[in-house]
N, C-alpha and C positions, 0 to 999 in steps of 0.2 A: 520556485516560480508559482506553484499552486497556492502556497500560503500567501504569497504577495498578492495574487489575484483575489483570493478570498478576503484578505484584509481590506483591499481596495473596494471590493463590492460591499462588504459590511460597513465600511466607513462612509460610502456614498448613500447608503439606504436612509439614514436620518436626514441627510440633506434633501434627497428626493421627496421624502415624506413631508418635511416641513415646507418645501416648495409647493407641493400639491395642496397642503392645507391652506397656505397663503393664497394660492390661486383660486381655490374654491370658496374661501371665507370672505375674501374682499374683491369682488368683481369690479372692474373698471366701469366708469359711467357709461361708456359707449357700449359695453357688453350688457349692461342692465336693460337696455332697450332693444338690444338685438334679438331677433327671433331665430332660433336654430333652424338650419335647413334640414330637409328630410334625410339626407345621407350622413349628417354629422353625428358622431358618437360622443358620449360624455367621456372625459379622460378617465382611464382606469388605472388602478394601482399596479405596480409591477408584481406579478405573481411568480412564485418559485416553488420548487419542490426540494425536499431533503430526504435523505435516507441513510441507513447504516450499511456501508459497503461490506463490512465484516459479517454482519448478520445475514445479508443476502448471499454473499459469497459462500458461507459455510452451509447454507441450506440447498445449494444447487446440487442436482443429481450427480454431476461429474466430479464434484469436490472430494467426495469420499474415496473414489477410485484414484484420483490424482494424489491425494494425501497418502493413501496406502502404498502407492508406487514410490513416493518420495521417502516414506518411512523405511521401506525395504532397501532402497538405495543407500540411505543414511546408515542403516545397520551394517551393510556390506563395507562401507568405507570405515566405519567405526571398528569393525572386526579387523580389518587390515591394519589400521593405525595401532590397535592394541597388540597385534602380532609383532609389528615392527618395534614397538616400545619394549615388549617382552624380550625380543632378540637383543636389543641394545642393552637392557638391564642385565641379562645373563652374561654378555660379553664384558660388560663393565665390572661385574662381580668377579669374573675370571681374571680380569686385569688387576683388580685390587688384591685378590688372593696371591697372585704371582709376581707383582711388581717388584718386590724386594729381591727376587731370585733372577729376574730378567737381566740379560746383558744390556748395556746402554742402547745398542742398535735395535734389539728386539723391543725394548721399552718404547723407543721412538716410533717404531713400526706399529705397535699396538695402539699407541696414543693417536697416531694418524688414522688408523682404522676406525677408532671410536669417534673421532671428529668427523670423518667422512660419513659414517653411519648416522650420526646425529644430524648432520647437514641434510642428508637424504630424507630422513624422517621429517624434519621441519619443512622441507620442500614439498614432500608428499602431503603433509597435513594442509599446507597452504593451498596446494593445487586441488586437493579434495574439497576444501571449503569453496573454492571458486567454482569447481564443477558442480557441486551440490546447489549452489546459488543459481547457476545457469540452468540446471535441470529443473529447478523449482519454477523459475521464470517461464521456461518452455512448457512445463506441465500445466501451469495455471493460465497461460496466455489465452487459450481458447475460451476459458470460462470468463475471463475479464472482458474479452471481446463481446461475448454474449451479453454481459451486463451493460457495456457501453451501447450496444445496439438497442437493448430494451430501454435504456435511458433516452436515447434519441427518439424512439417511437412514442414513449409516454410523454416526453417533454413537448413534442409537437402536437400530440393529441390534446393535452391539457392546456396548451398555450403558455407554458412557462418561459420566463426570460432565461432562467438557468436552474440547474439542479445541484445542490450541495451535498457533500459527504459529511455526515455528522459524527464520524468516528473520532476517537482520541480527543474528546472535549474541544473540538474545533468549532462547534456551533452551540455556545452556551445559552443563547436566547433566540427564540423565534417567535415572531408575532403570528399567531394562528390565522389572523385575517389576511395575511399576505403569503404565508408559507404553508405548505401541506406536507405531512409525513407520508411518503409514498413507498416505504419499505415493504409493506405487505402487498401492495399493488405490483411491485417489481418481482417479488417472490412468486406471485400467481402467474405473472407474465412469463417467467422463466421455467415453469413446470411443464 
């Protein structure tokens, strides 16, 4: 949805710019003799800001703390995953060593244990990835909210029509007469 909106806005900018150029370069005959009123303003170009979300996000004071907590949590899940894998590997090696000597019922029982253990390990790994993703979203949500609030404040103060995120090569060209890089302004505002 964001990309669609961004593409729509970027696609409309040349149309708006050419319409403004046509309107200012070729006034109608009735406009040539008209005298502007005291309250009338000249048409202005759409102004916008752009910034690097990642650069702002990584310089926020709370980012290092949240990242440290996430790294600790990730290490705990990785350690448990490794322990489970080691347990499975040792049981599998025992199975391989003794499978020739097992009675058919013992062989089936051990195979079922290994399948169950593998299924539990895979389920744990999937659940841990889901929980880590959720924990990361929860940890970073207050920081992202601060950025959004700062964007609202700066956007209103500067009179921007919109503010774009320039990360991931999503904004390859910006006309400096219409757009302004506000990355540093946001950083200062969030300190």
